[in-house]
DSSP file (Angstrom, degrees, kcal/mol; ACC not computed):
  #  RESIDUE AA STRUCTURE BP1 BP2  ACC     N-H-->O    O-->H-N    N-H-->O    O-->H-N    TCO  KAPPA ALPHA  PHI   PSI    X-CA   Y-CA   Z-CA
    1    1 A X              0   0    0      0, 0.0    65,-0.1     0, 0.0    66,-0.0   0.000 360.0 360.0 360.0 132.3  -29.9    6.3  -37.9
    2    2 A X     >  -     0   0    0      1,-0.1     4,-2.6     4,-0.0     5,-0.2  -0.275 360.0-114.5 -69.6 160.4  -26.4    6.4  -39.4
    3    3 A X  H  > S+     0   0    0      1,-0.2     4,-2.4     2,-0.2     5,-0.2   0.855 116.6  53.6 -64.8 -33.4  -25.9    6.2  -43.1
    4    4 A X  H  > S+     0   0    0      2,-0.2     4,-2.2     1,-0.2    -1,-0.2   0.917 111.5  45.0 -66.9 -42.5  -24.1    2.8  -42.7
    5    5 A X  H  > S+     0   0    0      2,-0.2     4,-2.6     1,-0.2    -2,-0.2   0.908 113.1  51.2 -66.7 -41.7  -27.0    1.3  -40.7
    6    6 A X  H  X S+     0   0    0     -4,-2.6     4,-2.5     2,-0.2    -2,-0.2   0.912 110.1  49.0 -63.0 -42.6  -29.6    2.7  -43.1
    7    7 A X  H  X S+     0   0    0     -4,-2.4     4,-2.3     2,-0.2    -1,-0.2   0.924 111.1  49.9 -62.1 -44.2  -27.7    1.2  -46.0
    8    8 A X  H  X S+     0   0    0     -4,-2.2     4,-2.3     1,-0.2    -2,-0.2   0.922 111.1  48.9 -60.3 -44.9  -27.6   -2.1  -44.2
    9    9 A X  H  X S+     0   0    0     -4,-2.6     4,-2.4     1,-0.2    -2,-0.2   0.903 109.7  53.0 -62.9 -40.0  -31.3   -2.0  -43.5
   10   10 A X  H  X S+     0   0    0     -4,-2.5     4,-2.0     2,-0.2    -1,-0.2   0.911 109.2  48.0 -61.3 -43.4  -32.0   -1.1  -47.1
   11   11 A X  H  X S+     0   0    0     -4,-2.3     4,-1.7     1,-0.2    -1,-0.2   0.921 111.8  50.1 -64.4 -42.8  -30.1   -4.2  -48.3
   12   12 A X  H  X S+     0   0    0     -4,-2.3     4,-0.7     1,-0.2    -2,-0.2   0.899 109.1  51.8 -61.8 -40.6  -31.9   -6.4  -45.8
   13   13 A X  H >< S+     0   0    0     -4,-2.4     3,-0.8     1,-0.2     4,-0.4   0.878 107.4  52.8 -63.3 -37.7  -35.2   -5.0  -47.0
   14   14 A X  H >< S+     0   0    0     -4,-2.0     3,-1.2     1,-0.2     4,-0.5   0.849 101.5  60.6 -65.6 -34.7  -34.3   -5.8  -50.6
   15   15 A X  H >X S+     0   0    0     -4,-1.7     4,-1.6     1,-0.3     3,-0.7   0.697  84.4  78.9 -69.3 -16.4  -33.5   -9.4  -49.7
   16   16 A X  H <X S+     0   0    0     -3,-0.8     4,-2.4    -4,-0.7    -1,-0.3   0.846  86.8  59.4 -59.6 -31.3  -37.1   -9.9  -48.5
   17   17 A X  H <> S+     0   0    0     -3,-1.2     4,-2.1    -4,-0.4    -1,-0.3   0.859 103.3  51.2 -66.1 -32.4  -38.0  -10.3  -52.2
   18   18 A X  H <> S+     0   0    0     -3,-0.7     4,-2.1    -4,-0.5    -1,-0.2   0.850 108.7  51.0 -70.8 -32.5  -35.6  -13.3  -52.4
   19   19 A X  H  X S+     0   0    0     -4,-1.6     4,-2.5     2,-0.2    -2,-0.2   0.910 109.7  50.0 -68.1 -41.2  -37.2  -14.8  -49.4
   20   20 A X  H  X S+     0   0    0     -4,-2.4     4,-2.2     1,-0.2    -2,-0.2   0.907 110.2  50.3 -63.3 -39.9  -40.6  -14.4  -51.0
   21   21 A X  H  X S+     0   0    0     -4,-2.1     4,-2.4     2,-0.2    -1,-0.2   0.902 109.4  52.2 -62.9 -39.7  -39.3  -16.0  -54.2
   22   22 A X  H  X S+     0   0    0     -4,-2.1     4,-2.5     2,-0.2    -2,-0.2   0.906 108.1  50.8 -63.2 -41.2  -37.9  -18.9  -52.1
   23   23 A X  H  X S+     0   0    0     -4,-2.5     4,-2.4     2,-0.2    -1,-0.2   0.913 110.0  49.5 -61.3 -41.9  -41.3  -19.4  -50.5
   24   24 A X  H  X S+     0   0    0     -4,-2.2     4,-2.4     2,-0.2    -2,-0.2   0.905 109.2  52.9 -61.7 -42.4  -42.9  -19.5  -53.9
   25   25 A X  H  X S+     0   0    0     -4,-2.4     4,-1.9     2,-0.2    -2,-0.2   0.910 109.8  47.6 -59.9 -44.4  -40.4  -22.0  -55.0
   26   26 A X  H  X S+     0   0    0     -4,-2.5     4,-1.7     1,-0.2    -1,-0.2   0.904 111.0  51.8 -65.5 -39.2  -41.2  -24.3  -52.0
   27   27 A X  H  X S+     0   0    0     -4,-2.4     4,-2.8     1,-0.2    -2,-0.2   0.898 108.7  50.4 -62.9 -39.8  -44.9  -23.9  -52.7
   28   28 A X  H  X S+     0   0    0     -4,-2.4     4,-2.7     1,-0.2     6,-0.2   0.854 105.2  57.6 -67.9 -34.0  -44.4  -24.9  -56.4
   29   29 A X  H  <>S+     0   0    0     -4,-1.9     5,-1.9    -5,-0.2     4,-0.3   0.912 112.5  41.1 -59.8 -40.8  -42.4  -28.0  -55.2
   30   30 A X  H ><5S+     0   0    0     -4,-1.7     3,-0.8     3,-0.2    -2,-0.2   0.948 117.1  46.4 -70.8 -50.3  -45.5  -29.0  -53.2
   31   31 A X  H 3<5S+     0   0    0     -4,-2.8    -2,-0.2     1,-0.3    -3,-0.2   0.901 118.4  40.6 -60.9 -44.7  -48.1  -28.1  -55.8
   32   32 A X  T 3<5S-     0   0    0     -4,-2.7    -1,-0.3    -5,-0.2    -2,-0.2   0.467 103.6-131.2 -85.0  -1.4  -46.3  -29.7  -58.7
   33   33 A X  T < 5 -     0   0    0     -3,-0.8     2,-0.3    -4,-0.3    -3,-0.2   0.921  31.2-164.9  51.1  51.5  -45.3  -32.7  -56.5
   34   34 A X    >>< -     0   0    0     -5,-1.9     3,-1.5    -6,-0.2     4,-1.3  -0.517  19.9-116.1 -71.5 124.3  -41.7  -32.5  -57.7
   35   35 A X  T 34 S+     0   0    0     -2,-0.3    -1,-0.1     1,-0.2    68,-0.1  -0.282  97.6  37.2 -61.0 145.3  -39.7  -35.6  -56.9
   36   36 A X  T 34 S+     0   0    0     67,-0.1    -1,-0.2     1,-0.1     7,-0.1   0.289 117.2  52.5  95.3  -9.4  -36.8  -35.2  -54.5
   37   37 A X  T X4 S+     0   0    0     -3,-1.5     3,-1.1    -8,-0.1     7,-0.4   0.661 111.0  35.3-115.7 -62.1  -38.7  -32.7  -52.3
   38   38 A X  T 3< S+     0   0    0     -4,-1.3    -3,-0.1     1,-0.3    -8,-0.0   0.877 124.9  43.2 -63.4 -38.2  -42.0  -34.1  -51.4
   39   39 A X  T 3  S+     0   0    0     -5,-0.3     2,-0.5     1,-0.1    -1,-0.3   0.355 102.5  73.5 -91.1   4.9  -40.7  -37.7  -51.1
   40   40 A X    <>  -     0   0    0     -3,-1.1     4,-2.7     1,-0.1     5,-0.2  -0.850  58.5-175.3-121.0  93.8  -37.5  -36.7  -49.2
   41   41 A X  H  > S+     0   0    0     -2,-0.5     4,-2.3     1,-0.2     5,-0.2   0.819  83.0  52.8 -63.6 -30.9  -38.4  -35.7  -45.6
   42   42 A X  H  > S+     0   0    0      2,-0.2     4,-2.4     1,-0.2    -1,-0.2   0.945 113.1  42.4 -67.7 -47.5  -34.8  -34.7  -44.8
   43   43 A X  H  > S+     0   0    0     62,-0.3     4,-2.7     2,-0.2     5,-0.3   0.920 114.9  51.1 -64.2 -45.3  -34.6  -32.3  -47.7
   44   44 A X  H  X S+     0   0    0     -4,-2.7     4,-2.1    -7,-0.4    -2,-0.2   0.911 112.4  46.4 -60.8 -43.3  -38.1  -31.0  -47.1
   45   45 A X  H  X S+     0   0    0     -4,-2.3     4,-2.4    -5,-0.2    -1,-0.2   0.910 114.1  46.5 -67.9 -42.4  -37.4  -30.3  -43.5
   46   46 A X  H  X S+     0   0    0     -4,-2.4     4,-2.3     2,-0.2    -2,-0.2   0.884 113.5  48.4 -70.7 -37.3  -34.1  -28.6  -44.0
   47   47 A X  H  X S+     0   0    0     -4,-2.7     4,-2.2     2,-0.2    -1,-0.2   0.890 112.1  49.4 -68.0 -37.6  -35.4  -26.4  -46.9
   48   48 A X  H  X S+     0   0    0     -4,-2.1     4,-2.5    -5,-0.3    -2,-0.2   0.929 112.1  48.2 -63.8 -44.5  -38.4  -25.5  -44.8
   49   49 A X  H  X S+     0   0    0     -4,-2.4     4,-2.7     1,-0.2     5,-0.2   0.884 110.4  52.3 -62.6 -38.4  -36.1  -24.6  -41.9
   50   50 A X  H  X S+     0   0    0     -4,-2.3     4,-2.1     2,-0.2    -1,-0.2   0.919 111.6  45.6 -64.6 -43.0  -33.8  -22.6  -44.3
   51   51 A X  H  X S+     0   0    0     -4,-2.2     4,-1.9     2,-0.2    -2,-0.2   0.916 114.9  47.3 -68.1 -42.6  -36.8  -20.5  -45.6
   52   52 A X  H  X S+     0   0    0     -4,-2.5     4,-2.5     1,-0.2     5,-0.3   0.920 112.1  49.5 -64.9 -44.4  -38.2  -19.9  -42.1
   53   53 A X  H  X S+     0   0    0     -4,-2.7     4,-2.9     1,-0.2     5,-0.3   0.905 108.0  54.7 -62.8 -41.5  -34.8  -18.9  -40.6
   54   54 A X  H  X S+     0   0    0     -4,-2.1     4,-1.9    -5,-0.2     5,-0.2   0.949 112.1  42.7 -56.7 -50.5  -34.2  -16.5  -43.5
   55   55 A X  H  X S+     0   0    0     -4,-1.9     4,-2.0     2,-0.2    -2,-0.2   0.946 118.2  43.2 -62.5 -51.4  -37.5  -14.7  -42.9
   56   56 A X  H  X S+     0   0    0     -4,-2.5     4,-2.5     1,-0.2    -1,-0.2   0.900 114.9  48.9 -65.7 -41.0  -37.3  -14.5  -39.1
   57   57 A X  H  X S+     0   0    0     -4,-2.9     4,-2.4    -5,-0.3    32,-0.2   0.824 108.3  53.0 -73.2 -29.7  -33.6  -13.6  -39.0
   58   58 A X  H  X S+     0   0    0     -4,-1.9     4,-2.4    -5,-0.3    -1,-0.2   0.935 112.0  46.7 -67.2 -45.0  -34.0  -10.8  -41.5
   59   59 A X  H  X S+     0   0    0     -4,-2.0     4,-2.1    -5,-0.2    -2,-0.2   0.931 112.4  49.8 -59.9 -45.1  -36.8   -9.3  -39.4
   60   60 A X  H  X S+     0   0    0     -4,-2.5     4,-2.8     1,-0.2    -1,-0.2   0.918 110.5  49.7 -60.2 -43.2  -34.7   -9.7  -36.3
   61   61 A X  H  X S+     0   0    0     -4,-2.4     4,-2.3     1,-0.2    -1,-0.2   0.902 109.1  52.8 -63.2 -40.5  -31.7   -8.0  -37.9
   62   62 A X  H  X S+     0   0    0     -4,-2.4     4,-0.7     1,-0.2    -1,-0.2   0.890 112.0  44.6 -64.1 -38.3  -33.9   -5.1  -39.0
   63   63 A X  H >X S+     0   0    0     -4,-2.1     3,-1.0     1,-0.2     4,-0.5   0.924 112.2  52.0 -69.4 -43.3  -35.3   -4.6  -35.6
   64   64 A X  H >X S+     0   0    0     -4,-2.8     3,-1.4     1,-0.3     4,-1.1   0.863 101.7  61.1 -60.6 -35.9  -31.8   -4.9  -34.0
   65   65 A X  H 3X S+     0   0    0     -4,-2.3     4,-0.6     1,-0.3    -1,-0.3   0.781  92.4  66.2 -63.8 -25.2  -30.4   -2.3  -36.4
   66   66 A X  H << S+     0   0    0     -3,-1.0    -1,-0.3    -4,-0.7    -2,-0.2   0.796 109.2  38.4 -63.5 -26.4  -32.9    0.2  -34.9
   67   67 A X  H X< S+     0   0    0     -3,-1.4     3,-1.7    -4,-0.5     4,-0.5   0.634  94.0  88.2 -95.5 -17.5  -31.0    0.0  -31.7
   68   68 A X  H >< S+     0   0    0     -4,-1.1     3,-1.6     1,-0.3    -2,-0.1   0.860  83.5  52.2 -57.0 -44.3  -27.5   -0.2  -33.1
   69   69 A X  T 3< S+     0   0    0     -4,-0.6    -1,-0.3     1,-0.3    -2,-0.1   0.619 103.1  61.4 -71.2 -10.3  -26.6    3.5  -33.3
   70   70 A X  T <  S+     0   0    0     -3,-1.7    -1,-0.3     2,-0.1    -2,-0.2   0.562  81.1 106.4 -89.0  -9.7  -27.6    3.9  -29.7
   71   71 A X  S <  S-     0   0    0     -3,-1.6     2,-1.9    -4,-0.5    62,-0.2  -0.431  80.9-120.3 -69.6 144.7  -24.9    1.5  -28.5
   72   72 A X  S    S+     0   0    0     60,-2.3     2,-0.3    -2,-0.1    -1,-0.1  -0.434  71.4 119.2 -85.1  63.0  -21.9    3.1  -26.9
   73   73 A X        -     0   0    0     -2,-1.9     2,-0.1    -4,-0.1    -2,-0.0  -0.872  62.2-113.1-127.7 158.1  -19.4    1.8  -29.4
   74   74 A X     >  -     0   0    0     -2,-0.3     4,-2.3     1,-0.1     5,-0.2  -0.258  45.7 -91.4 -79.0 176.1  -16.9    3.3  -31.8
   75   75 A X  H  > S+     0   0    0      1,-0.2     4,-2.3     2,-0.2     5,-0.2   0.870 123.3  53.4 -59.9 -40.1  -17.3    3.0  -35.6
   76   76 A X  H  > S+     0   0    0      1,-0.2     4,-2.0     2,-0.2    -1,-0.2   0.925 112.0  43.3 -63.6 -44.5  -15.2   -0.2  -35.8
   77   77 A X  H  > S+     0   0    0      2,-0.2     4,-2.5     1,-0.2    -1,-0.2   0.855 111.6  54.6 -71.3 -34.8  -17.2   -2.1  -33.2
   78   78 A X  H  X S+     0   0    0     -4,-2.3     4,-2.4     2,-0.2    -2,-0.2   0.908 108.8  49.4 -63.2 -40.4  -20.5   -0.8  -34.7
   79   79 A X  H  X S+     0   0    0     -4,-2.3     4,-2.5     2,-0.2    -2,-0.2   0.912 110.0  50.7 -63.4 -42.6  -19.4   -2.2  -38.1
   80   80 A X  H  X S+     0   0    0     -4,-2.0     4,-2.7     2,-0.2    -2,-0.2   0.939 111.9  46.6 -60.8 -47.5  -18.5   -5.6  -36.5
   81   81 A X  H  X S+     0   0    0     -4,-2.5     4,-1.9     2,-0.2    -1,-0.2   0.897 110.9  53.5 -62.2 -39.8  -21.9   -5.8  -34.8
   82   82 A X  H  X S+     0   0    0     -4,-2.4     4,-1.6     1,-0.2    -1,-0.2   0.931 111.8  44.8 -59.3 -47.2  -23.7   -4.8  -38.0
   83   83 A X  H  X S+     0   0    0     -4,-2.5     4,-2.1     1,-0.2    -2,-0.2   0.901 111.0  53.1 -65.0 -41.9  -21.9   -7.6  -39.8
   84   84 A X  H  X S+     0   0    0     -4,-2.7     4,-0.7     1,-0.2    41,-0.3   0.811 111.6  46.9 -65.4 -28.9  -22.6  -10.1  -37.0
   85   85 A X  H  < S+     0   0    0     -4,-1.9     4,-0.4    -5,-0.2    -1,-0.2   0.776 114.8  44.9 -82.0 -27.7  -26.3   -9.3  -37.2
   86   86 A X  H  < S+     0   0    0     -4,-1.6     4,-0.5    -5,-0.2    -2,-0.2   0.756 101.4  68.7 -87.8 -25.0  -26.5   -9.5  -41.0
   87   87 A X  H >X S+     0   0    0     -4,-2.1     4,-3.2     1,-0.2     3,-1.5   0.910  89.6  60.1 -62.3 -45.3  -24.5  -12.7  -41.4
   88   88 A X  H 3X>S+     0   0    0     -4,-0.7     4,-1.9     1,-0.3     5,-0.5   0.883  99.6  53.7 -58.4 -41.0  -27.1  -15.2  -39.8
   89   89 A X  H 345S+     0   0    0     -4,-0.4    -1,-0.3   -32,-0.2    -2,-0.2   0.692 119.6  37.7 -67.8 -11.3  -29.9  -14.5  -42.2
   90   90 A X  H <>5S+     0   0    0     -3,-1.5     4,-1.7    -4,-0.5    -2,-0.2   0.852 120.6  40.9 -95.5 -53.6  -27.4  -15.4  -45.0
   91   91 A X  H  X5S+     0   0    0     -4,-3.2     4,-2.5     2,-0.2    -3,-0.2   0.903 111.9  51.6 -68.2 -44.3  -25.3  -18.2  -43.4
   92   92 A X  H  X5S+     0   0    0     -4,-1.9     4,-2.2    -5,-0.3    -1,-0.2   0.947 112.4  43.1 -65.7 -49.0  -28.0  -20.2  -41.7
   93   93 A X  H  ><S+     0   0    0     -5,-0.5     4,-3.1     1,-0.2     5,-0.3   0.913 113.2  55.0 -61.8 -38.5  -30.4  -20.6  -44.7
   94   94 A X  H  X S+     0   0    0     -4,-1.7     4,-3.1     1,-0.2     5,-0.3   0.930 107.6  49.7 -57.8 -44.0  -27.4  -21.3  -46.9
   95   95 A X  H  X S+     0   0    0     -4,-2.5     4,-1.2     1,-0.2    -1,-0.2   0.922 113.1  45.8 -59.0 -45.5  -26.4  -24.1  -44.6
   96   96 A X  H  < S+     0   0    0     -4,-2.2     4,-0.3    -5,-0.2    -2,-0.2   0.933 120.1  39.3 -63.7 -46.1  -29.9  -25.6  -44.6
   97   97 A X  H >< S+     0   0    0     -4,-3.1     3,-1.2     1,-0.2    -2,-0.2   0.945 117.8  44.9 -71.8 -49.5  -30.3  -25.4  -48.4
   98   98 A X  H >< S+     0   0    0     -4,-3.1     3,-0.8    -5,-0.3    13,-0.2   0.673  99.6  69.9 -75.0 -14.5  -26.8  -26.3  -49.6
   99   99 A X  T 3< S+     0   0    0     -4,-1.2    10,-2.0    -5,-0.3    -1,-0.2   0.667 113.1  28.7 -75.8 -14.9  -26.5  -29.3  -47.2
  100  100 A X  T <  S+     0   0    0     -3,-1.2    -1,-0.3    -4,-0.3    -2,-0.1  -0.398  75.6 141.6-139.0  59.8  -29.1  -31.2  -49.2
  101  101 A X    <   +     0   0    0     -3,-0.8     2,-0.2     3,-0.1    -2,-0.1   0.929  55.3  70.9 -69.0 -47.2  -28.8  -29.9  -52.8
  102  102 A X  S >  S-     0   0    0     -4,-0.2     3,-1.9     1,-0.1   -66,-0.0  -0.501  84.1-129.2 -76.1 140.0  -29.3  -33.1  -54.6
  103  103 A X  T 3  S+     0   0    0      1,-0.3   -60,-0.1    -2,-0.2    -1,-0.1   0.739 108.5  56.2 -58.1 -23.8  -32.8  -34.5  -54.6
  104  104 A X  T 3  S+     0   0    0    -61,-0.0     2,-0.3     2,-0.0    -1,-0.3   0.518  77.0 119.1 -87.7  -5.2  -31.4  -37.9  -53.5
  105  105 A X    <   +     0   0    0     -3,-1.9   -62,-0.3     1,-0.2   -63,-0.1  -0.448  29.8 169.9 -65.8 123.4  -29.6  -36.5  -50.4
  106  106 A X        +     0   0    0     -2,-0.3     2,-0.3     1,-0.2    -1,-0.2   0.405  67.4  44.2-113.8  -1.0  -30.9  -38.1  -47.3
  107  107 A X  S    S-     0   0    0     -8,-0.1    -1,-0.2   -65,-0.0     2,-0.1  -0.994  92.3-104.9-138.5 143.9  -28.3  -36.7  -44.9
  108  108 A X        -     0   0    0     -2,-0.3    -8,-0.2    -3,-0.1    -9,-0.1  -0.410  35.4-135.5 -66.6 142.6  -26.9  -33.2  -44.7
  109  109 A X    >   -     0   0    0    -10,-2.0     3,-1.6   -11,-0.1     4,-0.1  -0.143  40.9 -76.3 -83.8-171.0  -23.4  -32.7  -46.2
  110  110 A X  G >  S+     0   0    0      1,-0.3     3,-1.6     2,-0.1     4,-0.1   0.662 118.5  79.0 -65.1 -17.6  -20.6  -30.8  -44.5
  111  111 A X  G >   +     0   0    0      1,-0.3     3,-1.7   -13,-0.2    -1,-0.3   0.572  68.8  87.0 -71.9  -4.8  -22.1  -27.4  -45.5
  112  112 A X  G X> S+     0   0    0     -3,-1.6     3,-1.6     1,-0.3     4,-0.7   0.709  70.4  78.5 -62.6 -18.5  -24.5  -27.8  -42.6
  113  113 A X  H <> S+     0   0    0     -3,-1.6     4,-2.1     1,-0.3    -1,-0.3   0.737  75.9  73.1 -63.6 -21.9  -21.7  -26.2  -40.5
  114  114 A X  H <> S+     0   0    0     -3,-1.7     4,-2.3     1,-0.2    -1,-0.3   0.805  90.0  59.5 -61.8 -27.9  -22.8  -22.8  -41.9
  115  115 A X  H <> S+     0   0    0     -3,-1.6     4,-2.2    -4,-0.3    -1,-0.2   0.923 106.2  46.6 -65.4 -42.9  -25.9  -23.1  -39.7
  116  116 A X  H  X S+     0   0    0     -4,-0.7     4,-2.3     2,-0.2    -2,-0.2   0.895 111.6  50.4 -66.2 -40.6  -23.6  -23.2  -36.6
  117  117 A X  H  X S+     0   0    0     -4,-2.1     4,-2.4     1,-0.2    -1,-0.2   0.912 110.6  50.0 -64.1 -41.2  -21.5  -20.3  -37.8
  118  118 A X  H  X S+     0   0    0     -4,-2.3     4,-2.5     1,-0.2    -1,-0.2   0.895 110.1  50.7 -63.3 -39.9  -24.6  -18.3  -38.4
  119  119 A X  H  X S+     0   0    0     -4,-2.2     4,-2.4     2,-0.2    -2,-0.2   0.891 110.1  49.3 -65.7 -39.1  -25.8  -19.2  -34.9
  120  120 A X  H  X S+     0   0    0     -4,-2.3     4,-2.9     2,-0.2     5,-0.2   0.910 111.3  49.8 -63.0 -43.5  -22.5  -18.1  -33.4
  121  121 A X  H  X S+     0   0    0     -4,-2.4     4,-2.8     2,-0.2     5,-0.2   0.918 110.7  49.4 -61.9 -44.3  -22.6  -14.9  -35.3
  122  122 A X  H  X S+     0   0    0     -4,-2.5     4,-2.4     2,-0.2     5,-0.2   0.926 113.0  47.6 -60.0 -46.1  -26.2  -14.3  -34.1
  123  123 A X  H  X S+     0   0    0     -4,-2.4     4,-2.3     2,-0.2     5,-0.2   0.939 114.8  44.6 -63.2 -47.2  -25.2  -14.9  -30.5
  124  124 A X  H  X S+     0   0    0     -4,-2.9     4,-2.7     1,-0.2     5,-0.2   0.919 114.4  49.2 -64.8 -43.8  -22.1  -12.7  -30.6
  125  125 A X  H  X S+     0   0    0     -4,-2.8     4,-2.3   -41,-0.3    -1,-0.2   0.909 113.7  44.6 -63.4 -43.7  -23.9   -9.9  -32.4
  126  126 A X  H  X S+     0   0    0     -4,-2.4     4,-2.6    -5,-0.2    -1,-0.2   0.875 113.8  49.7 -72.8 -34.8  -26.9   -9.8  -30.0
  127  127 A X  H  X S+     0   0    0     -4,-2.3     4,-3.0    -5,-0.2     5,-0.3   0.953 112.9  47.0 -66.8 -47.2  -24.6  -10.1  -26.9
  128  128 A X  H  X S+     0   0    0     -4,-2.7     4,-2.2     1,-0.2    -2,-0.2   0.915 114.7  46.9 -58.4 -44.4  -22.4   -7.2  -28.2
  129  129 A X  H  X S+     0   0    0     -4,-2.3     4,-1.2    -5,-0.2    -1,-0.2   0.921 112.2  50.0 -64.3 -43.6  -25.5   -5.1  -29.0
  130  130 A X  H >X S+     0   0    0     -4,-2.6     3,-0.7     1,-0.2     4,-0.7   0.945 113.1  45.3 -60.3 -49.4  -27.1   -5.8  -25.7
  131  131 A X  H >< S+     0   0    0     -4,-3.0     3,-0.7     1,-0.2    -1,-0.2   0.865 109.6  56.6 -63.6 -34.4  -23.9   -4.9  -23.7
  132  132 A X  H 3< S+     0   0    0     -4,-2.2   -60,-2.3    -5,-0.3    -1,-0.2   0.733 105.5  51.6 -69.3 -21.0  -23.5   -1.8  -25.8
  133  133 A X  H <<        0   0    0     -4,-1.2    -1,-0.2    -3,-0.7    -2,-0.2   0.580 360.0 360.0 -89.1 -11.7  -26.9   -0.6  -24.8
  134  134 A X    <<        0   0    0     -3,-0.7    -1,-0.2    -4,-0.7    -2,-0.1   0.502 360.0 360.0 -73.2 360.0  -26.4   -1.0  -21.1
């Protein structure tokens, strides 16, 4: 594994603690029956989706990084794929969380577009990695 890929994997592993903290925060919202979460189905659904996407996409990125250095690409394209794989676990949860920041929000605001950008990044990164491995 190249040093750049190893550093990226290390950073992703460190972010797992933030995902765990987020899960604890969501649990506390439920246990303490905090207004604006339990009584707001849109906010609850989007925050749950944000937390779930963060965890799954970090794991996916870590697995994909194991294959990255085997792709037949130069350093520049490897860096691009690395960025495209790391962006979704950041962008998609941010879009879910920040689109309903206020407890009274019953519709996502414009920051929900971050979810789509993360999805495009995920698609591009996985396609590039897949083609590079052929």
